[in-house]
C-alpha positions, 0 to 999 in steps of 0.5 A, a space after each residue: 113906444 115913448 109917452 106923449 107929453 103928460 102920459 096921454 095922447 089927447 084925442 077930441 074928435 066929434 063923432 058925425 052925431 055929435 057934429 050935428 047935435 052941435 051944429 043943430 044948437 043956436 051956439 053964439 060964433 067966434 070967428 077965428 084967425 086960420 092959425 088958431 083954427 090949426 091950433 084947435 086941430 093940432 089940440 084935438 088929434 094930440 099933437 099938443 097934448 096934454 092940451 085940451 082946448 085953448 088956455 085960460 088965464 091960469 094956463 097962460 100964465 102959469 106958462 109965461 112966468 114958470 114955463 109949466 101947466 098948472 099941473 106941473 108938466 113943463 110947457 113953453 109956447 101960449 096956446 091961446 084964443 085971442 078975440 076983440 069982442 067978448 059981449 054976448 060969452 059967458 063961462 060956462 056955455 059952449 060957442 062955435 069956432 068959425 074959420 073966417 077964411 072960409 066961414 066954415 065951423 071948426 070947433 065947439 068951445 066949452 068956455 071955462 074963462 074969458 079975460 084980458 090979456 096982458 100982452 107985454 107980459 106975454 111978448 116980454 115973457 115968451 119973446 124976450 121983446 116988445 119989439 113989433 118988428 119980430 114976428 111973434 109980437 106983431 102977430 100978438 099985438 095985431 089981434 084982440 085984447 082979450 082971450 076965451 080958454 076952455 076945451 075944445 071938440 074938433 068938428 071939421 078939418 080946417 082947410 089949408 095949403 099941403 094939408 095932403 102932406 101931413 100926418 097925426 100923431 096916431 098915424 106916425 106912431 102906427 108908422 113907427 111901430 110898423 117898421 120896428 123903429 124903437 129910436 125915432 129922431 125928429 128934425 125941424 125945419 121951416 126952409 128948404 134943405 141945405 148941407 147942413 141939415 144934410 149933416 144933421 140928418 145923417 147923424 139922426 139917421 146914425 143915432 136912431 133906427 129912423 129919421 122923422 123930418 117934420 118940417 112946419 107948414 104953417 103961417 110964416 113970416 115974408 120972406 120963408 120958403 113956401 111950403 109946398 116948396 119946401 116938401 118937395 125939395 125935401 123929397 128930392 134929397 131923399 129920393 137921391 140921397 137917404 135909404 128909404 127905409 130910414 126916414 119918414 117926411 111929413 108936414 106940420 101946419 102949425 105956424 112958426 111963433 120965431 120963439 127962439 128957445 121957447 119954441 125949441 121946447 115947445 118944438 121938442 114937445 110936439 114931435 114926442 107926442 108924435 112919437 120921437 125920442 130924440 129931436 135934434 137942436 141946431 144953431 138958432 133955432 127957431 130964431 128971427 133976426 138977432 134977438 136971441 143968442 145963437 145958442 140959448 136954444 142948447 141951454 134951455 134945456 138945462 133950466 128945465 126939467 126932464 121933458 122926456 125926449 133926448 134933446 141932440 144939440 149942434 153946434 156951427 156946420 159948415 163946409 171945410 176944404 182942408 177936411 173935404 166936407 161938412 164938418 161941425 166946430 166938434 170936429 174940424 179945427 181949421 182956420 177961417 180961410 179954409 172954412 164956407 159958412 153954409 147961409 141961408 141969406 146968401 143961398 136965397 140969394 142966389 136962386 133969387 137971381 137964377 143962380 146955383 148956390 156952391 155945392 158945398 151949401 146946397 146939393 145940386 138936385 135941390 138948387 135946380 128944383 128951387 130955382 125953377 120953383 123959387 118963391 117965397 112967403 110974401 103975404 103978412 105973417 098973420 
């Protein structure tokens, strides 16, 4: 089976005895947002291998400037613990990370660094903009000006809706092994499934022994689909159209960063840690608005060293009346008047009005479910 990024699957979960010990100490408390609590969990279960904690200053700026960790492993997205107040915190000491939404301890951190963030540099290098209308930039600037770095150990899993749909990297690797899947194609999404997604799924099942559909069910921007709806819509698609022996569906509770090409690299590395050998990258991967060129996520993999997972790139996918089905720019040469572009904006609009989008955009079973359960994220990204 494919090795995790960095060669070892990180596992930093406290035993019950360790948990009792840490909680018995009079440790300083650091109150963290839900997205950081979820990141702490993902670090400790190995989703973010080889990270063992939140990034110190050296690691952060190595990632920003060179897209690599200090040890040379490719890494493209900051995983940082932002705080507003640093008084009372000292390097070399431990602190409890407390989920401020429910006041419960999530992890213990051994503080190795406390530093002020250069938010402008982070925004420019990672997101390519300082525009706070960008949801990732908005998140960065809305949080504290300081960061704490250090290794962490998980005390308790953070609560979050739809966690029952998740699997740990150890679990997916065991499932792939049990099913005899030597090649596993991963599909990333934050949206309900439309016909272009289905086209990629089917190609993935042709290429690999199995397809791992792994939608983001963490915090997302206003206007994205609710996570539970996404999972259940995918289940309808799988139940009605896919061979069950070829597909595994599970959620991933981490935040969307909307970092375009850099996030494509991050998503590929994470799926490598879950045991996937191939990763599908389509048009405008992890993009938002018009901040990124639609195919920047293709080019970035040509600009970085091999990350150990095969990248399968796809161009525009659409419905062609002449061809009689879903095709791509690589398989169809017909003019625009025969083509129906598959637009999630148009799909959302139709669903919000209680209408089925055209069947060439969305399966009827999926459309009927989404109409009945139409719900978009309406809260702020944070």
